[in-house]
N, CA, C, O and the ligand as a Tripos MOL2 file, in Angstrom:
@<TRIPOS>MOLECULE
protein
  273   271    69     0     0
PROTEIN
NO_CHARGES

@<TRIPOS>ATOM
      1 N          37.5860   28.9140  -59.7650 N.3       1 MET1
      2 CA         37.0570   27.5730  -59.6180 C.3       1 MET1
      3 C          35.6440   27.5930  -59.1100 C.2       1 MET1
      4 O          35.3590   28.1500  -58.0500 O.2       1 MET1
      5 N          34.7360   26.9680  -59.8850 N.am      2 LYS2
      6 CA         33.3200   26.8600  -59.4040 C.3       2 LYS2
      7 C          33.2070   25.9220  -58.2330 C.2       2 LYS2
      8 O          34.0770   25.1090  -57.9190 O.2       2 LYS2
      9 N          32.0320   26.1080  -57.5970 N.am      3 THR3
     10 CA         31.6670   25.1330  -56.5250 C.3       3 THR3
     11 C          30.4370   24.3880  -56.8890 C.2       3 THR3
     12 O          29.6210   24.8950  -57.6580 O.2       3 THR3
     13 N          30.2610   23.2050  -56.3740 N.am      4 CYS4
     14 CA         29.1120   22.3280  -56.6800 C.3       4 CYS4
     15 C          27.8310   22.8660  -55.9960 C.2       4 CYS4
     16 O          27.8420   23.2670  -54.8330 O.2       4 CYS4
     17 N          26.7360   22.8530  -56.7730 N.am      5 TYR5
     18 CA         25.4010   23.2800  -56.1780 C.3       5 TYR5
     19 C          24.8590   22.2670  -55.2530 C.2       5 TYR5
     20 O          24.0360   22.5790  -54.3930 O.2       5 TYR5
     21 N          25.3100   21.0190  -55.4100 N.am      6 MET6
     22 CA         24.8000   19.9730  -54.5830 C.3       6 MET6
     23 C          25.4680   19.8690  -53.2400 C.2       6 MET6
     24 O          24.7900   19.7350  -52.2210 O.2       6 MET6
     25 N          26.7800   19.9270  -53.2130 N.am      7 CYS7
     26 CA         27.5440   19.6460  -52.0220 C.3       7 CYS7
     27 C          28.5500   20.7020  -51.6410 C.2       7 CYS7
     28 O          29.1070   20.6500  -50.5440 O.2       7 CYS7
     29 N          28.8020   21.6680  -52.5190 N.am      8 GLY8
     30 CA         29.7250   22.7510  -52.2660 C.3       8 GLY8
     31 C          31.1350   22.3880  -52.5340 C.2       8 GLY8
     32 O          32.0330   23.1720  -52.2260 O.2       8 GLY8
     33 N          31.3980   21.1750  -53.1250 N.am      9 GLY9
     34 CA         32.7480   20.6820  -53.4110 C.3       9 GLY9
     35 C          33.2700   21.5200  -54.6520 C.2       9 GLY9
     36 O          32.5630   22.3090  -55.2790 O.2       9 GLY9
     37 N          34.5900   21.2470  -54.9230 N.am     10 ASP10
     38 CA         35.2620   21.9440  -56.1380 C.3      10 ASP10
     39 C          34.7350   21.2590  -57.3490 C.2      10 ASP10
     40 O          34.5340   20.0440  -57.3390 O.2      10 ASP10
     41 N          34.4930   22.0410  -58.4490 N.am     11 VAL11
     42 CA         34.0550   21.5540  -59.6870 C.3      11 VAL11
     43 C          35.1790   21.7730  -60.6780 C.2      11 VAL11
     44 O          35.6890   22.8850  -60.8160 O.2      11 VAL11
     45 N          35.5690   20.6960  -61.3760 N.am     12 GLU12
     46 CA         36.7180   20.8380  -62.3340 C.3      12 GLU12
     47 C          36.2480   20.4410  -63.7130 C.2      12 GLU12
     48 O          35.3420   19.6290  -63.8950 O.2      12 GLU12
     49 N          36.9270   21.0700  -64.6990 N.am     13 ARG13
     50 CA         36.6010   20.7790  -66.1680 C.3      13 ARG13
     51 C          37.2420   19.5370  -66.5870 C.2      13 ARG13
     52 O          38.4270   19.3320  -66.3240 O.2      13 ARG13
     53 N          36.5110   18.6800  -67.2370 N.am     14 ARG14
     54 CA         37.1150   17.4720  -67.7850 C.3      14 ARG14
     55 C          36.6570   17.1980  -69.2460 C.2      14 ARG14
     56 O          35.7030   17.7900  -69.7510 O.2      14 ARG14
     57 N          37.3740   16.2930  -69.8670 N.am     15 ILE15
     58 CA         36.9890   15.8950  -71.2430 C.3      15 ILE15
     59 C          35.7890   15.0210  -71.0600 C.2      15 ILE15
     60 O          35.7230   14.2380  -70.1130 O.2      15 ILE15
     61 N          34.8460   15.1410  -71.9470 N.am     16 VAL16
     62 CA         33.6130   14.2650  -71.8980 C.3      16 VAL16
     63 C          33.9090   12.8370  -72.4310 C.2      16 VAL16
     64 O          34.5350   12.6540  -73.4760 O.2      16 VAL16
     65 N          33.4610   11.9130  -71.7130 N.am     17 GLU17
     66 CA         33.5300   10.5170  -72.1410 C.3      17 GLU17
     67 C          32.1300    9.9010  -71.9720 C.2      17 GLU17
     68 O          31.5630    9.8770  -70.8800 O.2      17 GLU17
     69 N          31.5980    9.4020  -73.1060 N.am     18 VAL18
     70 CA         30.2380    8.7930  -73.0590 C.3      18 VAL18
     71 C          30.3940    7.3750  -73.5200 C.2      18 VAL18
     72 O          30.9210    7.0990  -74.5980 O.2      18 VAL18
     73 N          29.9240    6.4780  -72.6780 N.am     19 GLU19
     74 CA         29.9760    5.0820  -73.0140 C.3      19 GLU19
     75 C          31.3180    4.6120  -73.5290 C.2      19 GLU19
     76 O          31.3750    3.7830  -74.4370 O.2      19 GLU19
     77 N          32.4100    5.1330  -72.9610 N.am     20 GLY20
     78 CA         33.7460    4.7550  -73.4220 C.3      20 GLY20
     79 C          34.2850    5.4580  -74.5050 C.2      20 GLY20
     80 O          35.4160    5.2080  -74.9210 O.2      20 GLY20
     81 N          33.4820    6.4160  -75.0530 N.am     21 VAL21
     82 CA         33.9060    7.2120  -76.2760 C.3      21 VAL21
     83 C          34.2980    8.5560  -75.8380 C.2      21 VAL21
     84 O          33.4990    9.2230  -75.1810 O.2      21 VAL21
     85 N          35.5160    9.0370  -76.1580 N.am     22 ILE22
     86 CA         35.9930   10.3460  -75.8330 C.3      22 ILE22
     87 C          35.3420   11.3290  -76.8580 C.2      22 ILE22
     88 O          35.3990   11.1360  -78.0720 O.2      22 ILE22
     89 N          34.7350   12.3750  -76.2930 N.am     23 VAL23
     90 CA         34.0930   13.3430  -77.2130 C.3      23 VAL23
     91 C          35.0030   14.5130  -77.2190 C.2      23 VAL23
     92 O          35.0870   15.2810  -76.2600 O.2      23 VAL23
     93 N          35.7370   14.6470  -78.4010 N.am     24 LYS24
     94 CA         36.6870   15.6880  -78.4960 C.3      24 LYS24
     95 C          35.9860   17.0470  -78.6820 C.2      24 LYS24
     96 O          34.9770   17.1590  -79.3780 O.2      24 LYS24
     97 N          36.5420   18.0380  -78.0540 N.am     25 GLY25
     98 CA         36.0240   19.4370  -78.2080 C.3      25 GLY25
     99 C          34.9340   19.7180  -77.2420 C.2      25 GLY25
    100 O          34.5320   20.8790  -77.1750 O.2      25 GLY25
    101 N          34.4080   18.8190  -76.4930 N.am     26 VAL26
    102 CA         33.2870   19.0340  -75.5560 C.3      26 VAL26
    103 C          33.8180   18.6770  -74.1990 C.2      26 VAL26
    104 O          34.4020   17.6170  -73.9720 O.2      26 VAL26
    105 N          33.5830   19.6380  -73.2810 N.am     27 SER27
    106 CA         34.0480   19.3640  -71.8780 C.3      27 SER27
    107 C          32.8110   19.5020  -70.9370 C.2      27 SER27
    108 O          31.8120   20.1490  -71.2520 O.2      27 SER27
    109 N          32.9530   18.8850  -69.8400 N.am     28 VAL28
    110 CA         31.9570   18.9220  -68.7780 C.3      28 VAL28
    111 C          32.5960   19.3060  -67.4260 C.2      28 VAL28
    112 O          33.7600   19.0040  -67.1630 O.2      28 VAL28
    113 N          31.8280   19.9530  -66.6150 N.am     29 GLU29
    114 CA         32.3770   20.2930  -65.3430 C.3      29 GLU29
    115 C          31.8290   19.2630  -64.3420 C.2      29 GLU29
    116 O          30.6230   19.0320  -64.2690 O.2      29 GLU29
    117 N          32.7400   18.6510  -63.5760 N.am     30 VAL30
    118 CA         32.3900   17.5300  -62.6820 C.3      30 VAL30
    119 C          32.8150   17.9040  -61.2460 C.2      30 VAL30
    120 O          33.9330   18.3660  -61.0170 O.2      30 VAL30
    121 N          31.8940   17.6930  -60.2870 N.am     31 CYS31
    122 CA         32.2510   17.8710  -58.9150 C.3      31 CYS31
    123 C          33.2380   16.7930  -58.4870 C.2      31 CYS31
    124 O          33.0260   15.6030  -58.7190 O.2      31 CYS31
    125 N          34.2790   17.2210  -57.8810 N.am     32 THR32
    126 CA         35.3700   16.2810  -57.4150 C.3      32 THR32
    127 C          34.9330   15.4940  -56.1550 C.2      32 THR32
    128 O          35.5230   14.4730  -55.8030 O.2      32 THR32
    129 N          33.8690   16.0160  -55.4890 N.am     33 ARG33
    130 CA         33.4100   15.4060  -54.2360 C.3      33 ARG33
    131 C          32.2370   14.4610  -54.4590 C.2      33 ARG33
    132 O          32.2960   13.3290  -53.9780 O.2      33 ARG33
    133 N          31.1960   14.8440  -55.1430 N.am     34 CYS34
    134 CA         29.9680   13.9860  -55.2960 C.3      34 CYS34
    135 C          29.7730   13.4620  -56.6690 C.2      34 CYS34
    136 O          28.9690   12.5570  -56.8920 O.2      34 CYS34
    137 N          30.5310   14.0430  -57.6440 N.am     35 GLY35
    138 CA         30.5670   13.5240  -58.9990 C.3      35 GLY35
    139 C          29.3870   14.1230  -59.8590 C.2      35 GLY35
    140 O          29.1570   13.6680  -60.9790 O.2      35 GLY35
    141 N          28.6190   15.1820  -59.3020 N.am     36 GLU36
    142 CA         27.6170   15.7930  -60.0170 C.3      36 GLU36
    143 C          28.2520   16.4370  -61.3360 C.2      36 GLU36
    144 O          29.3210   17.0440  -61.2640 O.2      36 GLU36
    145 N          27.5860   16.2910  -62.5010 N.am     37 LYS37
    146 CA         28.0620   16.7620  -63.7060 C.3      37 LYS37
    147 C          27.2800   18.0100  -64.2040 C.2      37 LYS37
    148 O          26.0510   18.0520  -64.1460 O.2      37 LYS37
    149 N          28.0430   19.0340  -64.7000 N.am     38 TYR38
    150 CA         27.4350   20.2070  -65.2280 C.3      38 TYR38
    151 C          27.7430   20.3790  -66.6620 C.2      38 TYR38
    152 O          28.8650   20.7450  -67.0120 O.2      38 TYR38
    153 N          26.8180   20.1380  -67.4910 N.am     39 PHE39
    154 CA         27.0070   20.4470  -68.9370 C.3      39 PHE39
    155 C          26.4800   21.7700  -69.2820 C.2      39 PHE39
    156 O          25.5170   22.2060  -68.6510 O.2      39 PHE39
    157 N          27.0140   22.4430  -70.2120 N.am     40 ASN40
    158 CA         26.2830   23.6210  -70.7640 C.3      40 ASN40
    159 C          25.2720   22.9800  -71.7950 C.2      40 ASN40
    160 O          25.3420   21.7950  -72.1210 O.2      40 ASN40
    161 N          24.3340   23.8560  -72.2780 N.am     41 THR41
    162 CA         23.2110   23.2720  -73.1190 C.3      41 THR41
    163 C          23.7680   22.6830  -74.3490 C.2      41 THR41
    164 O          23.3100   21.6220  -74.7720 O.2      41 THR41
    165 N          24.7620   23.3230  -74.9760 N.am     42 LYS42
    166 CA         25.2660   22.7700  -76.2500 C.3      42 LYS42
    167 C          25.9330   21.3940  -76.0190 C.2      42 LYS42
    168 O          25.7890   20.4870  -76.8390 O.2      42 LYS42
    169 N          26.6540   21.2530  -74.9100 N.am     43 ALA43
    170 CA         27.3550   20.0340  -74.6440 C.3      43 ALA43
    171 C          26.2990   18.9810  -74.2590 C.2      43 ALA43
    172 O          26.4230   17.8210  -74.6540 O.2      43 ALA43
    173 N          25.2960   19.3560  -73.5180 N.am     44 ALA44
    174 CA         24.2760   18.3440  -73.1650 C.3      44 ALA44
    175 C          23.5330   17.7670  -74.4110 C.2      44 ALA44
    176 O          23.2580   16.5700  -74.4920 O.2      44 ALA44
    177 N          23.2340   18.6430  -75.3390 N.am     45 THR45
    178 CA         22.5990   18.1860  -76.5640 C.3      45 THR45
    179 C          23.5520   17.2440  -77.3350 C.2      45 THR45
    180 O          23.1400   16.2010  -77.8430 O.2      45 THR45
    181 N          24.7890   17.6310  -77.4030 N.am     46 PHE46
    182 CA         25.7540   16.8940  -78.1010 C.3      46 PHE46
    183 C          25.9510   15.4670  -77.4390 C.2      46 PHE46
    184 O          26.0290   14.4510  -78.1290 O.2      46 PHE46
    185 N          26.0210   15.4580  -76.1480 N.am     47 VAL47
    186 CA         26.2050   14.1610  -75.4040 C.3      47 VAL47
    187 C          24.9720   13.2660  -75.6480 C.2      47 VAL47
    188 O          25.0950   12.0520  -75.8070 O.2      47 VAL47
    189 N          23.7870   13.8950  -75.6730 N.am     48 GLN48
    190 CA         22.5730   13.0520  -75.9430 C.3      48 GLN48
    191 C          22.6850   12.4400  -77.3770 C.2      48 GLN48
    192 O          22.3170   11.2850  -77.5880 O.2      48 GLN48
    193 N          23.1610   13.1780  -78.2830 N.am     49 LYS49
    194 CA         23.3680   12.6090  -79.6520 C.3      49 LYS49
    195 C          24.3620   11.4710  -79.6630 C.2      49 LYS49
    196 O          24.1480   10.4260  -80.2770 O.2      49 LYS49
    197 N          25.4750   11.7130  -78.9490 N.am     50 ILE50
    198 CA         26.5290   10.7060  -78.9270 C.3      50 ILE50
    199 C          26.0480    9.4430  -78.2770 C.2      50 ILE50
    200 O          26.3200    8.3350  -78.7420 O.2      50 ILE50
    201 N          25.2950    9.6320  -77.1460 N.am     51 THR51
    202 CA         24.7090    8.4650  -76.4020 C.3      51 THR51
    203 C          23.7720    7.6740  -77.2950 C.2      51 THR51
    204 O          23.7880    6.4440  -77.2460 O.2      51 THR51
    205 N          22.9480    8.3390  -78.1190 N.am     52 ARG52
    206 CA         22.0900    7.7030  -79.0860 C.3      52 ARG52
    207 C          22.8990    7.0140  -80.1120 C.2      52 ARG52
    208 O          22.5710    5.8920  -80.4990 O.2      52 ARG52
    209 N          23.9470    7.6290  -80.5770 N.am     53 TYR53
    210 CA         24.8610    7.0600  -81.6560 C.3      53 TYR53
    211 C          25.5040    5.7680  -81.0950 C.2      53 TYR53
    212 O          25.5430    4.7420  -81.7750 O.2      53 TYR53
    213 N          25.9970    5.8340  -79.8650 N.am     54 VAL54
    214 CA         26.6630    4.7100  -79.2000 C.3      54 VAL54
    215 C          25.5920    3.5040  -79.0870 C.2      54 VAL54
    216 O          25.9030    2.3470  -79.3690 O.2      54 VAL54
    217 N          24.4070    3.8500  -78.6830 N.am     55 ASN55
    218 CA         23.4030    2.8270  -78.4570 C.3      55 ASN55
    219 C          23.0770    2.1960  -79.8530 C.2      55 ASN55
    220 O          22.8590    0.9900  -79.9580 O.2      55 ASN55
    221 N          23.0530    3.0160  -80.8770 N.am     56 ASP56
    222 CA         22.9210    2.4600  -82.2440 C.3      56 ASP56
    223 C          24.1050    1.5100  -82.6060 C.2      56 ASP56
    224 O          23.9430    0.4450  -83.2010 O.2      56 ASP56
    225 N          25.2810    1.9830  -82.2020 N.am     57 ALA57
    226 CA         26.4480    1.1890  -82.4790 C.3      57 ALA57
    227 C          26.4070   -0.1740  -81.8000 C.2      57 ALA57
    228 O          26.8890   -1.1670  -82.3460 O.2      57 ALA57
    229 N          25.8560   -0.2090  -80.6670 N.am     58 LYS58
    230 CA         25.7090   -1.4960  -79.9410 C.3      58 LYS58
    231 C          24.7730   -2.4500  -80.6070 C.2      58 LYS58
    232 O          24.8050   -3.6540  -80.3520 O.2      58 LYS58
    233 N          23.8990   -1.8920  -81.5000 N.am     59 LYS59
    234 CA         23.0010   -2.7190  -82.2220 C.3      59 LYS59
    235 C          23.6280   -3.2630  -83.5070 C.2      59 LYS59
    236 O          23.0110   -4.0110  -84.2650 O.2      59 LYS59
    237 N          24.8900   -2.8500  -83.7170 N.am     60 GLY60
    238 CA         25.6310   -3.4200  -84.8490 C.3      60 GLY60
    239 C          26.2400   -2.4850  -85.8280 C.2      60 GLY60
    240 O          26.9430   -2.9010  -86.7490 O.2      60 GLY60
    241 N          25.9780   -1.2150  -85.6420 N.am     61 TYR61
    242 CA         26.6220   -0.2070  -86.5450 C.3      61 TYR61
    243 C          28.1190   -0.0730  -86.1520 C.2      61 TYR61
    244 O          28.5400   -0.2470  -85.0080 O.2      61 TYR61
    245 N          28.8650    0.2520  -87.2190 N.am     62 LEU62
    246 CA         30.3070    0.4610  -86.9660 C.3      62 LEU62
    247 C          30.5770    1.7370  -86.2140 C.2      62 LEU62
    248 O          30.0200    2.7880  -86.5320 O.2      62 LEU62
    249 N          31.4200    1.6480  -85.2300 N.am     63 ILE63
    250 CA         31.8420    2.8740  -84.4490 C.3      63 ILE63
    251 C          33.3150    2.7200  -84.0340 C.2      63 ILE63
    252 O          33.8070    1.6280  -83.7490 O.2      63 ILE63
    253 N          33.9660    3.8440  -84.0180 N.am     64 GLU64
    254 CA         35.3360    3.8460  -83.5740 C.3      64 GLU64
    255 C          35.3620    4.2050  -82.0900 C.2      64 GLU64
    256 O          35.0010    5.3060  -81.6740 O.2      64 GLU64
    257 N          35.8040    3.2270  -81.3250 N.am     65 VAL65
    258 CA         35.8250    3.3690  -79.8940 C.3      65 VAL65
    259 C          37.2020    3.5750  -79.3370 C.2      65 VAL65
    260 O          38.1300    2.8620  -79.7200 O.2      65 VAL65
    261 N          37.3700    4.5220  -78.4500 N.am     66 PHE66
    262 CA         38.6970    4.8080  -77.8700 C.3      66 PHE66
    263 C          38.8460    3.9080  -76.6600 C.2      66 PHE66
    264 O          38.0310    3.9390  -75.7380 O.2      66 PHE66
    265 N          39.9230    3.0880  -76.6760 N.am     67 ASN67
    266 CA         40.2780    2.3070  -75.5210 C.3      67 ASN67
    267 C          41.5040    2.7960  -74.7950 C.2      67 ASN67
    268 O          42.5910    2.7410  -75.3700 O.2      67 ASN67
    269 N          41.4050    3.2680  -73.5810 N.am     68 PRO68
    270 CA         42.6430    3.7570  -72.9070 C.3      68 PRO68
    271 C          43.5830    2.7070  -72.5960 C.2      68 PRO68
    272 O          44.6470    2.9760  -72.0380 O.2      68 PRO68
    273 ZN         29.2170   18.0100  -55.4680 Zn       69 ZN69
@<TRIPOS>BOND
     1     1     2 1
     2     2     3 1
     3     3     4 2
     4     3     5 am
     5     5     6 1
     6     6     7 1
     7     7     8 2
     8     7     9 am
     9     9    10 1
    10    10    11 1
    11    11    12 2
    12    11    13 am
    13    13    14 1
    14    14    15 1
    15    15    16 2
    16    15    17 am
    17    17    18 1
    18    18    19 1
    19    19    20 2
    20    19    21 am
    21    21    22 1
    22    22    23 1
    23    23    24 2
    24    23    25 am
    25    25    26 1
    26    26    27 1
    27    27    28 2
    28    27    29 am
    29    29    30 1
    30    30    31 1
    31    31    32 2
    32    31    33 am
    33    33    34 1
    34    34    35 1
    35    35    36 2
    36    35    37 am
    37    37    38 1
    38    38    39 1
    39    39    40 2
    40    39    41 am
    41    41    42 1
    42    42    43 1
    43    43    44 2
    44    43    45 am
    45    45    46 1
    46    46    47 1
    47    47    48 2
    48    47    49 am
    49    49    50 1
    50    50    51 1
    51    51    52 2
    52    51    53 am
    53    53    54 1
    54    54    55 1
    55    55    56 2
    56    55    57 am
    57    57    58 1
    58    58    59 1
    59    59    60 2
    60    59    61 am
    61    61    62 1
    62    62    63 1
    63    63    64 2
    64    63    65 am
    65    65    66 1
    66    66    67 1
    67    67    68 2
    68    67    69 am
    69    69    70 1
    70    70    71 1
    71    71    72 2
    72    71    73 am
    73    73    74 1
    74    74    75 1
    75    75    76 2
    76    75    77 am
    77    77    78 1
    78    78    79 1
    79    79    80 2
    80    79    81 am
    81    81    82 1
    82    82    83 1
    83    83    84 2
    84    83    85 am
    85    85    86 1
    86    86    87 1
    87    87    88 2
    88    87    89 am
    89    89    90 1
    90    90    91 1
    91    91    92 2
    92    91    93 am
    93    93    94 1
    94    94    95 1
    95    95    96 2
    96    95    97 am
    97    97    98 1
    98    98    99 1
    99    99   100 2
   100    99   101 am
   101   101   102 1
   102   102   103 1
   103   103   104 2
   104   103   105 am
   105   105   106 1
   106   106   107 1
   107   107   108 2
   108   107   109 am
   109   109   110 1
   110   110   111 1
   111   111   112 2
   112   111   113 am
   113   113   114 1
   114   114   115 1
   115   115   116 2
   116   115   117 am
   117   117   118 1
   118   118   119 1
   119   119   120 2
   120   119   121 am
   121   121   122 1
   122   122   123 1
   123   123   124 2
   124   123   125 am
   125   125   126 1
   126   126   127 1
   127   127   128 2
   128   127   129 am
   129   129   130 1
   130   130   131 1
   131   131   132 2
   132   131   133 am
   133   133   134 1
   134   134   135 1
   135   135   136 2
   136   135   137 am
   137   137   138 1
   138   138   139 1
   139   139   140 2
   140   139   141 am
   141   141   142 1
   142   142   143 1
   143   143   144 2
   144   143   145 am
   145   145   146 1
   146   146   147 1
   147   147   148 2
   148   147   149 am
   149   149   150 1
   150   150   151 1
   151   151   152 2
   152   151   153 am
   153   153   154 1
   154   154   155 1
   155   155   156 2
   156   155   157 am
   157   157   158 1
   158   158   159 1
   159   159   160 2
   160   159   161 am
   161   161   162 1
   162   162   163 1
   163   163   164 2
   164   163   165 am
   165   165   166 1
   166   166   167 1
   167   167   168 2
   168   167   169 am
   169   169   170 1
   170   170   171 1
   171   171   172 2
   172   171   173 am
   173   173   174 1
   174   174   175 1
   175   175   176 2
   176   175   177 am
   177   177   178 1
   178   178   179 1
   179   179   180 2
   180   179   181 am
   181   181   182 1
   182   182   183 1
   183   183   184 2
   184   183   185 am
   185   185   186 1
   186   186   187 1
   187   187   188 2
   188   187   189 am
   189   189   190 1
   190   190   191 1
   191   191   192 2
   192   191   193 am
   193   193   194 1
   194   194   195 1
   195   195   196 2
   196   195   197 am
   197   197   198 1
   198   198   199 1
   199   199   200 2
   200   199   201 am
   201   201   202 1
   202   202   203 1
   203   203   204 2
   204   203   205 am
   205   205   206 1
   206   206   207 1
   207   207   208 2
   208   207   209 am
   209   209   210 1
   210   210   211 1
   211   211   212 2
   212   211   213 am
   213   213   214 1
   214   214   215 1
   215   215   216 2
   216   215   217 am
   217   217   218 1
   218   218   219 1
   219   219   220 2
   220   219   221 am
   221   221   222 1
   222   222   223 1
   223   223   224 2
   224   223   225 am
   225   225   226 1
   226   226   227 1
   227   227   228 2
   228   227   229 am
   229   229   230 1
   230   230   231 1
   231   231   232 2
   232   231   233 am
   233   233   234 1
   234   234   235 1
   235   235   236 2
   236   235   237 am
   237   237   238 1
   238   238   239 1
   239   239   240 2
   240   239   241 am
   241   241   242 1
   242   242   243 1
   243   243   244 2
   244   243   245 am
   245   245   246 1
   246   246   247 1
   247   247   248 2
   248   247   249 am
   249   249   250 1
   250   250   251 1
   251   251   252 2
   252   251   253 am
   253   253   254 1
   254   254   255 1
   255   255   256 2
   256   255   257 am
   257   257   258 1
   258   258   259 1
   259   259   260 2
   260   259   261 am
   261   261   262 1
   262   262   263 1
   263   263   264 2
   264   263   265 am
   265   265   266 1
   266   266   267 1
   267   267   268 2
   268   267   269 am
   269   269   270 1
   270   270   271 1
   271   271   272 2
@<TRIPOS>SUBSTRUCTURE
     1 MET1         2 RESIDUE 1 A MET
     2 LYS2         6 RESIDUE 1 A LYS
     3 THR3        10 RESIDUE 1 A THR
     4 CYS4        14 RESIDUE 1 A CYS
     5 TYR5        18 RESIDUE 1 A TYR
     6 MET6        22 RESIDUE 1 A MET
     7 CYS7        26 RESIDUE 1 A CYS
     8 GLY8        30 RESIDUE 1 A GLY
     9 GLY9        34 RESIDUE 1 A GLY
    10 ASP10       38 RESIDUE 1 A ASP
    11 VAL11       42 RESIDUE 1 A VAL
    12 GLU12       46 RESIDUE 1 A GLU
    13 ARG13       50 RESIDUE 1 A ARG
    14 ARG14       54 RESIDUE 1 A ARG
    15 ILE15       58 RESIDUE 1 A ILE
    16 VAL16       62 RESIDUE 1 A VAL
    17 GLU17       66 RESIDUE 1 A GLU
    18 VAL18       70 RESIDUE 1 A VAL
    19 GLU19       74 RESIDUE 1 A GLU
    20 GLY20       78 RESIDUE 1 A GLY
    21 VAL21       82 RESIDUE 1 A VAL
    22 ILE22       86 RESIDUE 1 A ILE
    23 VAL23       90 RESIDUE 1 A VAL
    24 LYS24       94 RESIDUE 1 A LYS
    25 GLY25       98 RESIDUE 1 A GLY
    26 VAL26      102 RESIDUE 1 A VAL
    27 SER27      106 RESIDUE 1 A SER
    28 VAL28      110 RESIDUE 1 A VAL
    29 GLU29      114 RESIDUE 1 A GLU
    30 VAL30      118 RESIDUE 1 A VAL
    31 CYS31      122 RESIDUE 1 A CYS
    32 THR32      126 RESIDUE 1 A THR
    33 ARG33      130 RESIDUE 1 A ARG
    34 CYS34      134 RESIDUE 1 A CYS
    35 GLY35      138 RESIDUE 1 A GLY
    36 GLU36      142 RESIDUE 1 A GLU
    37 LYS37      146 RESIDUE 1 A LYS
    38 TYR38      150 RESIDUE 1 A TYR
    39 PHE39      154 RESIDUE 1 A PHE
    40 ASN40      158 RESIDUE 1 A ASN
    41 THR41      162 RESIDUE 1 A THR
    42 LYS42      166 RESIDUE 1 A LYS
    43 ALA43      170 RESIDUE 1 A ALA
    44 ALA44      174 RESIDUE 1 A ALA
    45 THR45      178 RESIDUE 1 A THR
    46 PHE46      182 RESIDUE 1 A PHE
    47 VAL47      186 RESIDUE 1 A VAL
    48 GLN48      190 RESIDUE 1 A GLN
    49 LYS49      194 RESIDUE 1 A LYS
    50 ILE50      198 RESIDUE 1 A ILE
    51 THR51      202 RESIDUE 1 A THR
    52 ARG52      206 RESIDUE 1 A ARG
    53 TYR53      210 RESIDUE 1 A TYR
    54 VAL54      214 RESIDUE 1 A VAL
    55 ASN55      218 RESIDUE 1 A ASN
    56 ASP56      222 RESIDUE 1 A ASP
    57 ALA57      226 RESIDUE 1 A ALA
    58 LYS58      230 RESIDUE 1 A LYS
    59 LYS59      234 RESIDUE 1 A LYS
    60 GLY60      238 RESIDUE 1 A GLY
    61 TYR61      242 RESIDUE 1 A TYR
    62 LEU62      246 RESIDUE 1 A LEU
    63 ILE63      250 RESIDUE 1 A ILE
    64 GLU64      254 RESIDUE 1 A GLU
    65 VAL65      258 RESIDUE 1 A VAL
    66 PHE66      262 RESIDUE 1 A PHE
    67 ASN67      266 RESIDUE 1 A ASN
    68 PRO68      270 RESIDUE 1 A PRO
    69 ZN69       273 GROUP 0 **** ****
């Protein structure tokens, strides 16, 4: 188990969710204490793309959104 660089709390691996969209196959490590997120470079790039995609979707493009 990793520890958080910010607060020393436990860091756990989670499924990425961006703007309500579950990003399959990409995970992020999140501090359970302060909520700091640790993406690897590939995931960070991917999340940026997804965020842009979702923002485009909000402008009217069709997108499939996962509702829990
Ligand atoms: Zn932390």
